[in-house]
Structure formats: C-alpha cells, structure tokens
C-alpha positions in Angstrom: 18.5 27.3 21.8 16.8 24.4 19.9 14.0 22.7 21.9 14.1 19.0 22.6 11.1 18.4 20.3 12.8 20.3 17.5 15.9 18.2 18.0 13.7 15.0 17.5 12.2 16.5 14.3 15.7 17.4 13.1 16.9 13.9 13.8 14.1 12.5 11.7 15.1 14.8 8.8 18.7 13.7 9.1 17.7 10.0 9.0 15.5 10.6 6.0 18.5 12.1 4.2 20.9 9.4 5.3 22.8 11.5 7.9 22.5 9.1 10.7 25.4 10.3 12.8 23.8 13.8 12.8 20.5 12.2 13.8 22.2 10.5 16.8 23.8 13.8 17.8 20.3 15.5 17.8 18.8 12.7 20.0 21.8 12.9 22.3 21.4 16.7 22.8 17.7 16.3 23.5 18.5 13.4 25.9 20.9 15.7 27.8 18.0 18.1 28.3 15.9 15.4 29.9 13.6 14.7 27.0 12.1 11.2 27.7 11.0 10.6 24.1 14.5 11.4 22.7 16.1 9.2 25.4 13.8 6.3 24.5 14.6 6.7 20.8 18.3 6.9 21.5 18.2 3.9 23.7 16.4 1.8 21.1 19.0 2.6 18.5 22.0 1.9 20.7 20.7 -1.4 22.0 20.5 -3.0 18.5 22.9 -0.8 16.6 20.2 0.7 14.4 22.0 3.4 12.3 24.1 3.8 15.4 27.0 2.2 17.2 26.0 -1.1 19.0 26.2 0.0 22.6 23.6 -2.1 24.3 24.7 -1.4 27.9 24.6 2.3 27.4 21.3 2.0 25.6 19.8 -0.2 28.4 20.9 2.5 30.9 19.1 5.2 29.0 16.0 2.9 28.8 16.0 2.5 32.5 16.2 6.2 33.0 13.4 6.9 30.6 11.2 4.4 32.3 11.9 5.9 35.7 11.1 9.3 34.3 7.6 8.2 33.3 8.2 6.9 29.7 5.4 4.6 28.7 7.1 3.0 25.7 10.4 2.9 27.7 8.7 0.8 30.4 7.3 -1.6 27.7 10.7 -2.0 26.1 12.4 -2.4 29.5 10.0 -5.3 30.0 11.3 -6.9 26.8 14.9 -6.6 28.0 14.0 -8.1 31.4 12.3 -11.1 29.7 15.1 -11.5 27.2 17.7 -11.8 29.9 19.2 -8.4 30.7 21.8 -9.0 33.3 21.9 -12.8 32.7 18.5 -13.7 34.0 15.1 -14.0 32.3 13.1 -12.0 34.8 9.5 -12.6 33.7 8.1 -11.3 37.0 9.7 -7.9 36.4 8.8 -8.0 32.7 5.1 -8.5 33.4 5.1 -5.7 36.1 6.9 -3.3 33.7 4.3 -4.1 31.0 1.5 -3.3 33.4 3.1 0.0 34.3 3.4 0.8 30.6 -0.2 -0.1 30.1 -1.3 2.1 33.0 0.7 5.0 31.4 -1.4 4.6 28.3 0.9 2.5 26.1 -1.8 0.4 24.3 0.6 -2.2 22.8 1.6 -3.2 26.4 -2.1 -3.7 27.3 -2.6 -5.8 24.2 0.4 -8.0 24.9 -0.8 -8.7 28.5 -4.2 -9.7 27.1 -2.7 -12.1 24.6 -0.4 -13.6 27.2 -3.3 -14.2 29.5 -5.2 -16.0 26.8 -2.8 -19.0 27.0 -3.6 -19.6 30.7 -7.3 -19.1 31.3 -7.4 -15.3 31.4 -4.5 -14.8 33.7 -0.8 -14.6 33.0 0.9 -17.7 34.2 4.5 -18.1 33.1 4.6 -21.7 34.3 1.7 -22.6 32.0 3.5 -21.0 29.0 6.7 -22.8 30.0 5.0 -26.2 30.0 5.2 -27.9 26.6 3.6 -31.3 26.1 5.9 -33.8 24.5 5.7 -33.7 20.7 5.2 -36.6 18.3 8.2 -37.8 16.3 7.7 -37.5 12.5 11.2 -38.7 11.8 14.1 -39.9 13.9 17.6 -39.2 12.6 17.3 -36.3 11.8 14.8 -35.5 14.4 11.6 -33.9 13.1 9.1 -33.3 15.8 5.5 -32.1 15.8 3.6 -30.2 18.6 -0.1 -30.2 17.8 -1.2 -27.4 20.1 1.8 -25.3 20.5 0.0 -21.9 20.3 -3.6 -20.9 20.6 -5.7 -18.9 18.0 -5.2 -15.6 19.9 -1.4 -15.8 19.8 -1.4 -16.9 16.1 -3.6 -13.9 15.2 -1.4 -11.5 17.2 1.8 -12.7 15.4 0.1 -12.3 12.0 -1.3 -8.8 12.7 2.1 -7.6 14.1 3.7 -8.7 10.8 1.2 -7.3 8.2 2.7 -3.9 7.9 6.3 -5.0 8.0 6.4 -7.5 5.1 9.2 -7.2 2.5 10.6 -9.5 -0.1 12.2 -12.4 1.8 15.9 -12.8 1.5 18.6 -15.4 2.1 21.7 -14.9 4.2 24.9 -14.7 2.2 27.8 -15.6 4.3 30.4 -14.1 2.0 28.9 -10.6 2.1 27.4 -11.1 5.6 24.2 -9.6 4.2 20.7 -10.8 3.4 20.2 -10.8 -0.3 17.3 -11.4 -2.7 17.3 -14.8 -4.4 15.2 -16.3 -7.1 14.8 -19.4 -5.0 12.7 -17.5 -2.5 9.7 -15.5 -3.7 7.6 -15.0 -0.5 7.6 -12.1 1.8 8.8 -11.9 5.4 8.7 -9.7 8.6 11.7 -9.7 10.8 11.9 -8.5 14.4 15.1 -7.3 16.2 15.2 -7.0 20.0 13.6 -3.5 20.0 10.9 -4.5 17.5 9.8 -7.7 19.3 7.5 -7.9 22.3 6.6 -10.1 25.2 4.4 -12.4 23.1 7.3 -13.2 20.8 9.6 -13.8 23.7 7.1 -16.1 25.4 6.7 -18.1 22.2 10.5 -18.3 22.0 10.5 -19.4 25.7 8.2 -22.3 24.7 10.5 -23.2 21.9 13.5 -23.2 24.3 11.6 -25.7 26.5 10.6 -27.9 23.5 14.1 -28.1 22.1 16.1 -27.9 25.4 18.2 -25.0 23.9 18.5 -21.7 25.7 16.5 -18.7 24.5 19.7 -16.7 24.1 20.7 -19.1 21.3 17.8 -17.9 19.1 18.1 -15.4 16.3 15.4 -12.8 15.9 12.1 -14.3 15.0 10.7 -14.0 11.4 7.1 -14.3 10.2 6.9 -15.7 6.7 4.0 -14.9 4.3 3.2 -16.8 1.1 0.6 -15.6 -1.5 -0.6 -18.1 -4.1 2.4 -19.4 -6.1 5.1 -18.0 -3.7 7.6 -20.5 -2.3 11.0 -21.1 -1.0 12.6 -23.9 -3.0 14.7 -26.8 -1.6 17.4 -25.5 0.7 19.3 -26.0 3.9 19.0 -23.9 7.0 22.5 -24.7 8.4 25.5 -22.5 7.5 26.8 -24.4 4.5 30.5 -25.3 4.8 30.9 -24.9 1.1 30.2 -21.1 1.3 33.0 -18.5 1.6 33.4 -17.3 5.2 31.8 -20.4 6.7 34.4 -20.9 9.4 34.4 -17.3 10.5 30.6 -17.3 10.6 30.3 -20.4 12.7 33.1 -19.2 15.0 31.4 -15.8 15.5 27.7 -16.8 15.6 27.6 -20.5 15.7 25.8 -23.1 13.5 22.0 -23.1 12.9 21.3 -26.4 14.5 17.5 -26.4 14.8 14.7 -24.7 12.8 11.4 -24.3 14.6 8.2 -23.5 12.6 4.8 -22.5 13.9 1.9 -22.6 11.5 -0.2 -19.5 12.1 -3.1 -20.3 9.8 -4.5 -23.2 7.8 -7.1 -21.7 5.5 -5.2 -22.4 2.3 -4.6 -25.3 -0.1 -1.1 -26.6 -0.9 1.7 -24.9 0.9 3.2 -28.0 2.5 6.5 -28.1 4.3 8.4 -30.8 2.4 11.5 -32.9 3.2 12.2 -34.8 0.0 15.0 -36.9 1.4 12.9 -37.9 4.4 9.6 -38.6 2.6 7.8 -36.0 4.7 5.2 -33.6 3.2 3.4 -31.8 6.0 0.6 -29.2 5.8 0.4 -27.7 9.3 -2.7 -26.7 11.2 -3.1 -23.4 12.9 -1.2 -23.4 16.2 1.0 -26.4 15.4 4.7 -26.3 16.1 7.3 -28.3 14.2 11.0 -28.4 14.6 13.7 -30.2 12.8 17.4 -30.7 13.5 19.8 -29.4 10.8 23.0 -31.1 12.0 24.4 -34.6 12.8 25.2 -35.6 16.4 28.8 -34.6 15.6 27.6 -31.1 14.9 28.3 -31.3 11.2 25.6 -30.3 8.7 23.0 -33.0 8.0 22.3 -33.1 4.3 19.1 -35.0 4.9 17.5 -31.8 6.3 17.0 -30.5 2.7 13.5 -29.0 2.7 11.2 -26.5 1.0 8.1 -24.4 1.6 5.8 -25.3 -1.2 3.5 -22.6 -2.7 -0.1 -22.2 -1.7 -2.6 -23.1 -4.5 -5.4 -21.1 -2.8 -5.3 -18.5 0.0 -2.3 -17.2 1.9 0.0 -19.0 4.3 1.6 -17.5 7.5 4.4 -19.2 9.4 6.6 -18.2 12.2 10.2 -19.3 11.5 12.9 -19.5 14.2 16.5 -20.3 13.7 18.3 -21.7 16.8 22.1 -21.7 17.0 24.5 -23.8 19.0 25.8 -20.8 20.9 24.3 -17.6 22.3 23.6 -14.9 19.8 21.8 -12.5 22.2 24.4 -10.7 24.4 22.7 -9.0 27.4 25.2 -9.9 30.1 
C-alpha cells in the first residue's frame, strides 16, 4: 500500500507533468488515510479551484478537519477564511485566535502576520483601530478621487512588498472576450496576484480598511494585486471599468459586476517619476509611502465614466511598488 507521504510526492509529480486530476486523486487517497498535510493541500485547491473543481464548501470542511487534527498551516488558512467571511460573517476574533494557534504550532508566517497587525495599533492587535479610517481629502469631485495620507504604516507596506517579491510575473490585462488575463504591450510592469488561499490576515485587514473608506463591502473586492515598476516600466492610459465596447461585456457584468472603484496604496516613495496620472482630470500624483488613493470608475447611473482614463507613469530612477485593488458593484467572494 502506498504511504500518505508517497501519495503527496506522487501528486507533485502528476502536477509537474500536467496530470492534475491524478494529483487530486493522490491527495484524496492520502486524506482518507488521515494525513493532515494532504488534507490541507486538497482543501486549498478545492476552495479556489486550483487545478481542481471549485468546491469551496467541501474544501472548507477539509480545512476545519485539518486544523482540528493539529495542522499548523490549516489553522492559519482557516483564520483567513474566518476573516474573509466564511458563513457570512467576518469573524476577526476567531481569525486572530486561529492565527495564534497556528503560531503556537510553529507556523512562522502566522506569527509574522500577528506582529504586523499589532504594529498598526501600538503593539497590540485592535481590530477597531484598523477599521477606523480618517476622512480622506478630495483631489477631484465628479468623478471622486480621494487621498488618504496615512492609510498604512511602514511595517505593513514592507510586509506587502516582501510577500510579493518572489511572485512577480509580467503584468497582464483582463480580456473579457477570452475571459483570461493576457500580455499587452500597453503594460510592461510586473505584478503579484493573491487568491484567497495565497492571501493572509494582513491583506484582509488592508481590504477591511478599504471597505470602510469606500463604504463598499469587503466581499465585493477582487483578489489584491501588488504592482512593481522598474525604471521605464509603465501602464499606459486605460480604464479600469469593464468596457461596454468589448465582446462579452454584458455577460461579464451580469456574472461578476462592474469595477466601480480602484483603490491604490503606495508602498514606497524612493523613486523619481512614476506618477499616477489622470489626463482628463488634470491630476498627476506621486504618492508617498503609506498613502491610499481611490477613484470612482463609473457615473452615478452606474455607467462607465470616461473621465477615469488614467496611467501609471514609468519611474525615472528606482523602483515603484503599489497595491492595487479593484472593487465591484456586487459580491465576488462567495463564502456563504
């Protein structure tokens, strides 16, 4: 009989050779034998449909079992699900407790997350402090462009950058027709994306602050993306809304909603150039580290606002890091 650890190794070989169904079968067999590592891996894949069917309820069930059976990573990931709204409620109290359990079991990323979360509130984790966002200043009214000077502290900015360094790939643009992200000559920077099983409590707390600032629920947010620009790299003038002129527009908006708001957080400022520019609004802004800026992409009627045309200009010296968050007009995170 093949051991559970051998099943995991076999699953990795199947994945490397593109036989993902066989990999899932290996993980399922090891899970049935009570292997916590295999159960955690299987749960992660089912929750987000990673080379597997999208079966988040079944995946969440496996994750709960793995956490109860002593899994350190499973406890940390269950914390993410609790904060994200598993069961319809953002349970930050349970999320923090699960992260502490994961840290006690030796899962260092959980301990690191707790440390960074505490840095925003004087060395202790205070969700109320995170959820309090001072009113931003209006850079433009109609469409609304709003600036939040001290949205994140240096520790959180550094965390987001370091979590992204090893994940950077050529940035892509979403093609509605093919329903895929594609490489475009209009965008030459790199990016790191995070799905629900790749994110962490720091990302989710940042998104919680964004939800407060924009008065839009966290469940309306796509996965966060960190953008990186080397000297000369840019994203040229574009819109963030789903363009009605593209094939498949109506189906996309019906299924996933419209991108009504874009929220940017500037993670560093030790570069020249690299401004965020809105040519039709007369705004050219070089953010400071920790600043948040959001802009509305649609008119009050919900129709796309062509004045939201914007670009990320290239750095002339140094490298630029920005957290980019698209916010839709309907929920995109289904955990209920």
